[in-house]
C-alpha positions as CSV (number, residue, x, y, z in Angstrom):
1,M,-1.9,35.1,-63.7
2,A,-4.8,34.4,-61.5
3,K,-5.5,36.7,-58.6
4,I,-4.5,35.4,-55.2
5,V,-7.3,35.5,-52.7
6,F,-6.7,35.1,-48.9
7,K,-9.3,34.5,-46.3
8,E,-10.2,37.5,-44.2
9,L,-8.5,37.9,-40.9
10,T,-11.0,38.8,-38.1
11,S,-9.0,38.3,-34.9
12,N,-9.3,42.0,-34.0
13,Q,-12.9,42.4,-35.2
14,N,-15.7,42.8,-32.7
15,V,-18.8,40.6,-33.1
16,L,-22.3,41.5,-32.1
17,F,-23.0,38.0,-30.6
18,P,-20.2,36.1,-28.8
19,V,-19.1,32.8,-30.3
20,S,-20.5,29.7,-28.5
21,L,-17.7,27.3,-27.3
22,S,-20.1,24.4,-27.6
23,E,-20.3,24.9,-31.4
24,K,-16.5,24.4,-31.6
25,I,-16.7,21.0,-29.9
26,A,-17.6,17.8,-31.8
27,P,-20.8,16.0,-30.6
28,N,-18.8,12.8,-29.9
29,H,-15.8,14.4,-28.2
30,P,-14.7,12.8,-24.9
31,V,-15.1,16.1,-23.1
32,R,-18.9,15.7,-23.5
33,V,-18.8,12.2,-22.0
34,V,-16.9,13.6,-18.9
35,N,-19.5,16.4,-18.6
36,S,-22.5,14.0,-18.8
37,V,-21.0,11.4,-16.4
38,V,-20.1,13.9,-13.7
39,D,-23.6,15.5,-14.0
40,T,-25.1,12.1,-13.0
41,L,-22.8,11.6,-9.9
42,D,-24.2,12.0,-6.4
43,I,-21.9,14.5,-4.7
44,S,-24.0,15.2,-1.7
45,S,-21.3,14.0,0.7
46,L,-18.8,16.3,-1.0
47,L,-21.2,19.3,-0.7
48,Q,-21.5,18.7,3.0
49,T,-17.8,19.6,3.5
50,Y,-18.5,23.2,2.5
51,K,-19.5,25.7,5.2
52,G,-21.7,28.7,4.6
53,G,-20.5,32.3,4.9
54,G,-17.5,34.1,3.4
55,T,-16.8,34.5,-0.3
56,S,-18.3,32.3,-3.0
57,S,-16.7,29.0,-3.9
58,Y,-16.2,27.3,-7.2
59,H,-18.8,24.5,-7.6
60,P,-17.4,21.1,-6.8
61,R,-19.1,19.5,-9.8
62,M,-17.3,21.9,-12.1
63,M,-14.0,21.2,-10.3
64,L,-14.6,17.4,-10.7
65,K,-15.2,17.8,-14.4
66,V,-12.0,19.8,-14.9
67,L,-9.9,17.3,-12.8
68,F,-11.4,14.2,-14.5
69,Y,-10.8,15.6,-18.0
70,A,-7.3,16.7,-17.1
71,Y,-6.4,13.2,-15.9
72,L,-8.0,11.7,-19.0
73,N,-5.4,13.8,-21.0
74,N,-2.5,12.9,-18.7
75,I,-2.4,16.3,-17.1
76,Y,-1.7,16.1,-13.4
77,S,0.1,19.4,-12.6
78,C,-2.1,22.0,-11.0
79,R,-0.2,24.7,-12.9
80,K,-0.8,23.0,-16.2
81,I,-4.5,22.6,-15.4
82,E,-4.6,26.3,-14.6
83,K,-3.0,27.1,-17.9
84,A,-5.4,24.8,-19.8
85,L,-8.4,26.6,-18.3
86,E,-7.1,29.8,-19.9
87,E,-6.0,28.4,-23.3
88,N,-7.9,25.2,-24.1
89,I,-11.5,25.6,-25.3
90,H,-12.5,22.1,-23.9
91,F,-11.5,23.2,-20.4
92,M,-13.1,26.6,-20.9
93,W,-16.4,24.9,-21.9
94,L,-16.3,22.4,-19.0
95,S,-15.5,25.2,-16.4
96,G,-18.0,27.7,-17.9
97,N,-15.0,30.1,-18.4
98,N,-14.2,29.9,-14.6
99,T,-10.5,30.1,-14.0
100,P,-9.5,28.8,-10.6
101,D,-5.8,29.1,-9.9
102,F,-3.4,26.3,-9.2
103,R,-3.7,26.7,-5.4
104,T,-7.5,26.4,-5.5
105,I,-7.2,23.3,-7.7
106,N,-4.6,21.7,-5.4
107,D,-6.6,22.5,-2.2
108,F,-9.7,20.9,-3.7
109,R,-8.2,17.6,-4.7
110,S,-5.8,17.3,-1.7
111,K,-8.2,18.4,1.1
112,R,-11.9,18.1,0.0
113,L,-11.7,15.3,-2.6
114,K,-9.2,13.1,-0.8
115,E,-11.9,11.3,1.4
116,H,-14.4,11.0,-1.5
117,I,-12.4,9.9,-4.5
118,K,-13.1,6.2,-3.8
119,S,-16.8,6.6,-3.6
120,L,-16.8,8.7,-6.8
121,F,-14.8,6.0,-8.6
122,S,-17.2,3.3,-7.5
123,A,-20.1,5.4,-8.6
124,I,-18.6,5.7,-12.1
125,V,-18.1,1.9,-12.2
126,L,-21.7,1.3,-11.3
127,L,-22.7,3.6,-14.1
128,L,-20.7,1.5,-16.5
129,Q,-22.5,-1.6,-15.1
130,E,-25.9,0.0,-15.7
131,S,-24.8,0.8,-19.3
132,G,-23.7,-2.8,-19.9
133,Y,-20.0,-2.2,-20.3
134,V,-19.0,-4.3,-17.2
135,S,-20.8,-7.0,-15.2
136,L,-18.7,-7.1,-12.1
137,D,-18.9,-10.9,-12.3
138,V,-15.2,-11.3,-13.2
139,Q,-12.0,-9.7,-12.0
140,Y,-8.7,-9.8,-13.9
141,I,-6.2,-8.8,-11.1
142,D,-2.6,-7.7,-11.4
143,G,-0.3,-5.5,-9.5
144,T,2.6,-3.1,-10.1
145,K,5.0,-1.4,-7.8
146,V,5.1,2.4,-7.9
147,E,8.2,4.1,-6.6
148,S,7.8,6.7,-4.0
149,A,9.2,10.2,-4.4
150,S,11.0,9.9,-1.1
151,N,14.8,9.6,-0.5
152,R,15.8,6.0,-1.3
153,Y,18.9,6.2,1.0
154,T,17.1,7.1,4.3
155,F,15.5,3.9,5.5
156,V,14.7,2.0,8.7
157,W,14.8,-1.8,8.8
158,R,13.0,-3.8,11.4
159,G,15.9,-6.2,12.0
160,S,18.3,-3.3,12.8
161,V,15.8,-1.6,15.1
162,E,15.0,-4.8,17.1
163,K,18.7,-5.6,17.4
164,N,19.7,-2.1,18.6
165,K,16.8,-2.0,20.9
166,A,17.8,-5.3,22.5
167,K,21.4,-4.1,23.0
168,L,20.1,-0.8,24.6
169,E,17.8,-2.7,26.9
170,S,20.7,-4.8,28.1
171,K,22.8,-1.7,28.8
172,I,19.9,-0.1,30.7
173,Q,19.4,-3.2,32.9
174,A,23.1,-3.4,33.6
175,I,23.2,0.2,34.7
176,L,20.1,-0.1,36.9
177,S,21.4,-3.3,38.5
178,E,24.8,-1.7,39.3
179,I,23.1,1.4,40.8
180,D,20.8,-0.9,42.8
181,K,23.8,-2.7,44.5
182,H,25.1,0.5,46.0
183,I,21.8,1.9,47.3
184,E,20.7,0.9,50.8
185,Q,17.0,0.5,51.1
186,D,14.4,-1.9,52.4
187,K,13.5,-5.1,50.6
188,Q,10.0,-3.7,49.8
189,E,11.5,-0.7,48.2
190,R,14.4,-2.4,46.5
191,T,14.8,-1.6,42.8
192,P,14.5,-4.8,40.7
193,E,17.5,-5.9,38.8
194,A,15.5,-6.2,35.6
195,L,12.7,-4.0,34.4
196,P,9.4,-5.9,34.2
197,D,8.3,-3.8,31.2
198,M,11.2,-2.4,29.2
199,D,9.6,0.6,27.6
200,S,10.2,4.3,27.6
201,C,7.4,5.1,30.0
202,G,8.7,2.6,32.6
203,L,12.2,3.8,32.2
204,R,11.1,7.4,32.6
205,E,9.4,6.6,35.9
206,K,12.5,4.7,37.0
207,V,14.8,7.6,36.2
208,S,12.5,10.0,37.9
209,A,12.7,7.9,41.1
210,L,16.5,7.7,40.9
211,N,16.8,11.4,40.5
212,K,15.2,11.8,43.9
213,R,18.0,9.7,45.4
214,L,20.9,11.5,43.7
215,S,22.3,12.7,47.0
216,E,22.7,9.0,48.1
217,M,24.8,8.2,45.0
218,N,28.5,8.8,44.2
219,K,29.6,10.8,41.2
220,A,29.9,7.7,38.9
221,E,26.4,6.7,39.6
222,Q,25.0,10.2,39.2
223,K,26.8,10.2,35.8
224,Q,25.1,7.0,34.9
225,V,21.6,8.3,35.8
226,K,22.3,11.4,33.7
227,K,23.2,9.1,30.8
228,L,20.0,7.2,31.2
229,Q,18.0,10.3,31.1
230,E,19.7,12.2,28.3
231,E,20.9,9.5,26.0
232,Y,19.3,6.1,26.6
233,L,15.7,7.2,27.2
234,P,15.4,9.2,24.0
235,R,17.0,6.3,22.0
236,L,14.6,3.8,23.5
237,A,11.6,6.1,22.7
238,K,12.9,6.4,19.2
239,Y,13.1,2.6,18.7
240,E,9.6,2.2,20.0
241,L,8.2,4.8,17.7
242,Q,10.0,3.2,14.7
243,L,8.5,-0.2,15.6
244,E,5.1,1.3,15.9
245,K,5.4,2.8,12.4
246,L,6.7,-0.4,11.0
247,E,3.6,-2.4,12.2
248,D,3.8,-5.6,10.1
249,R,6.4,-4.3,7.7
250,N,10.1,-4.9,7.6
251,S,11.1,-1.4,6.5
252,F,10.0,2.1,5.8
253,S,11.4,5.3,4.4
254,K,12.2,8.2,6.7
255,T,11.0,10.8,4.3
256,D,7.8,8.9,3.4
257,E,6.9,6.7,6.3
258,D,4.1,5.0,4.4
259,A,6.4,3.7,1.7
260,T,8.0,0.2,2.1
261,F,11.3,-0.8,0.5
262,M,10.5,-3.3,-2.3
263,R,12.5,-4.9,-5.0
264,M,11.6,-3.1,-8.2
265,K,11.9,-4.6,-11.7
266,E,15.3,-4.9,-13.1
267,D,16.8,-1.9,-14.9
268,H,18.7,-2.0,-18.3
269,M,21.7,-3.4,-16.5
270,K,19.7,-6.3,-15.1
271,N,20.0,-5.0,-11.5
272,G,17.1,-5.4,-9.2
273,Q,17.0,-2.6,-6.7
274,L,15.4,-2.0,-3.4
275,K,13.5,1.3,-3.4
276,P,10.7,2.9,-1.4
277,A,7.5,2.0,-3.2
278,Y,3.9,1.1,-2.9
279,N,2.2,-2.1,-4.3
280,V,-0.8,-1.0,-6.4
281,Q,-3.4,-3.7,-7.1
282,I,-5.8,-3.2,-10.0
283,S,-8.7,-5.3,-11.2
284,T,-10.2,-4.9,-14.7
285,E,-13.1,-6.1,-16.8
286,N,-13.6,-5.4,-20.5
287,Q,-10.5,-3.1,-20.3
288,F,-12.2,-0.9,-17.6
289,I,-10.6,-0.6,-14.1
290,T,-13.2,-1.8,-11.6
291,N,-11.3,-1.6,-8.4
292,L,-7.9,-0.5,-7.1
293,G,-6.0,-0.6,-3.9
294,I,-2.6,0.6,-2.6
295,Y,-0.7,-1.7,-0.2
296,R,2.5,-1.5,1.8
297,R,3.1,-5.2,1.4
298,A,5.8,-6.1,-1.2
299,G,4.4,-9.5,-2.3
300,D,1.2,-9.9,-4.3
301,T,0.3,-13.1,-2.4
302,G,-0.7,-11.3,0.8
303,T,-2.7,-8.5,-1.0
304,L,-5.3,-10.8,-2.7
305,I,-7.6,-11.4,0.3
306,P,-7.8,-7.8,1.5
307,F,-8.3,-6.7,-2.2
308,L,-11.2,-9.1,-2.7
309,N,-12.7,-7.9,0.7
310,D,-12.4,-4.3,-0.5
311,F,-14.3,-5.2,-3.7
312,R,-17.1,-6.8,-1.7
313,E,-17.3,-3.8,0.7
314,T,-17.3,-1.3,-2.2
315,Y,-20.0,-3.0,-4.4
316,H,-21.8,-5.1,-1.8
317,R,-21.2,-8.2,-3.9
318,Q,-18.4,-10.5,-4.9
319,S,-17.2,-11.6,-8.3
320,S,-17.9,-15.2,-9.3
321,I,-14.6,-15.4,-11.3
322,V,-11.1,-14.2,-10.4
323,V,-8.2,-14.4,-12.9
324,A,-4.6,-13.7,-11.7
325,D,-1.1,-14.9,-12.3
326,A,1.1,-17.2,-10.3
327,G,2.2,-14.4,-7.9
328,Y,-1.2,-14.8,-6.1
329,G,-1.1,-18.5,-5.7
330,S,-1.1,-19.8,-2.1
331,E,-3.0,-22.2,0.1
332,Q,-4.7,-19.5,2.0
333,N,-5.8,-17.6,-1.1
334,Y,-7.2,-20.8,-2.7
335,E,-9.0,-21.6,0.5
336,F,-10.5,-18.1,0.8
337,M,-11.8,-18.1,-2.8
338,E,-13.2,-21.6,-2.4
339,N,-15.1,-20.6,0.7
340,A,-16.4,-17.4,-1.0
341,G,-17.7,-19.4,-3.9
342,I,-15.2,-17.8,-6.4
343,E,-14.1,-19.8,-9.4
344,A,-10.4,-19.1,-9.4
345,F,-8.1,-19.2,-12.4
346,V,-4.9,-18.6,-10.5
347,K,-1.7,-20.6,-11.1
348,Y,0.2,-21.9,-8.1
349,N,3.7,-20.6,-7.4
350,Y,5.6,-23.5,-8.7
351,F,3.5,-24.0,-11.9
352,H,6.1,-22.7,-14.4
353,K,9.0,-24.3,-12.4
354,E,7.4,-27.7,-12.6
355,Q,7.3,-27.5,-16.4
356,K,11.1,-27.3,-16.6
357,R,13.1,-30.4,-17.4
358,A,15.3,-30.0,-14.3
359,W,12.3,-30.2,-12.0
360,K,10.9,-33.4,-13.7
361,K,14.4,-35.0,-13.6
362,D,15.0,-34.3,-10.0
363,A,15.3,-37.7,-8.4
364,F,14.9,-36.3,-4.8
365,A,11.7,-34.4,-5.4
366,I,8.8,-36.0,-3.6
367,Q,6.6,-36.1,-6.7
368,N,9.3,-38.2,-8.5
369,L,9.7,-40.7,-5.7
370,Y,8.1,-44.2,-6.0
371,Y,5.0,-44.4,-3.8
372,N,3.6,-47.7,-2.5
373,Q,-0.1,-47.0,-2.1
374,E,-1.0,-50.3,-0.4
375,Q,1.6,-49.9,2.4
376,D,1.7,-46.1,2.3
377,Y,5.4,-45.4,2.0
378,Y,7.8,-43.7,-0.5
379,V,11.1,-45.1,-1.7
380,C,14.0,-42.7,-1.9
381,P,16.8,-43.0,-4.7
382,M,19.0,-44.9,-2.2
383,G,16.3,-47.6,-1.8
384,Q,15.2,-46.6,1.7
385,H,11.5,-46.6,2.7
386,M,10.2,-43.1,3.6
387,E,7.3,-43.4,6.0
388,Y,5.0,-40.7,7.3
389,T,5.9,-39.6,10.8
390,G,3.8,-36.5,11.4
391,Q,3.0,-32.9,10.5
392,R,4.8,-29.6,11.2
393,K,2.8,-26.4,11.5
394,N,4.3,-23.0,10.3
395,K,2.8,-19.6,10.0
396,S,3.0,-17.5,6.8
397,D,3.8,-13.8,6.8
398,A,0.0,-13.3,6.6
399,G,-0.5,-15.2,9.9
400,I,-2.0,-18.3,8.1
401,C,-1.1,-21.7,9.5
402,I,0.5,-24.0,6.9
403,R,0.9,-27.7,7.5
404,T,3.7,-29.8,6.0
405,E,4.2,-33.5,6.2
406,A,7.4,-35.1,7.6
407,L,8.9,-38.3,6.3
408,S,11.7,-40.5,7.8
409,G,13.9,-43.1,6.0
410,T,14.5,-46.7,7.1
411,E,16.8,-49.3,5.4
412,M,15.1,-52.1,3.6
């Protein structure tokens, strides 16, 4: 029987020269790419955020390398990154055996890196352009909705706030009008029946003036003034604050006020649900992400123009070609891209619907009506002449004026 030979176990053996971690890493390993890319980045603006004095800080370039490589490996938890710095030789090599704890990692990316991540991202894209991987001449744009971590059951809707605010204003005006009838004063000092500016500041001044005349009022009126001050005034201020937070949105979450309620993709039960979320827009080229933006608008149509403007501001140029799906098709988007000299490959909203048989067979659709070009009139299925009568102007949710033609029918 042949003698069994095992390799020598040297885990507890001391060595004269320490082992180099670099020798354990392959020359073409992605960690070396991250290391070389971050070394070329200009981080002067990030360095300016550090103040002198006190204890020494971990170098921001080293922290960037660790974070970028962690994200490359789908590691986002600060505690997991801290653990990798102690156990993974690739993280050890990147950090030079530095071991910042999870609090230091979290403070770096949430406080120092927050205002500089966009510029660092664009710098990496420009490096890809210099290397010939992307040209920035074309953008393939698409979006996805990312659900917020906030409570999906604590929401504020614009319609509800405006309705309740209007009811409250009516109650306030009724109370002030009733109090005014029972206070004797000169015409010049008479309290108006309706507030000129129904806001919390105006109401606060009005209540303050009424409090000075409490001795002239009966108990019922004094009770009404107290109700104005303690109940109606805080509610009015709350509605105004909510409308200010809504801005141009229709809803927001109470636990994440930047999140808007959007209809997410259907679940396995085919139920589309409204959830607090963000609309993330991404443009790619040659499978590299070249630009990204986070928007609070639910529809993709209204995000295209600000997204293209952001691309131009970031790279000081505009792509000559834009490719997107039908969700971005609209008159204002086509007009914007045409004026910017962009060749657009963007379907209009009804493109797929027009391919269906029901659309083509619809006898009342204007494109299926008979049109007399010489006398400029349409003929409806009942045989009536449909003549042009004028235009109607509407505004889209983005504030763009949209014109639609109006037709009227006359018997033959």
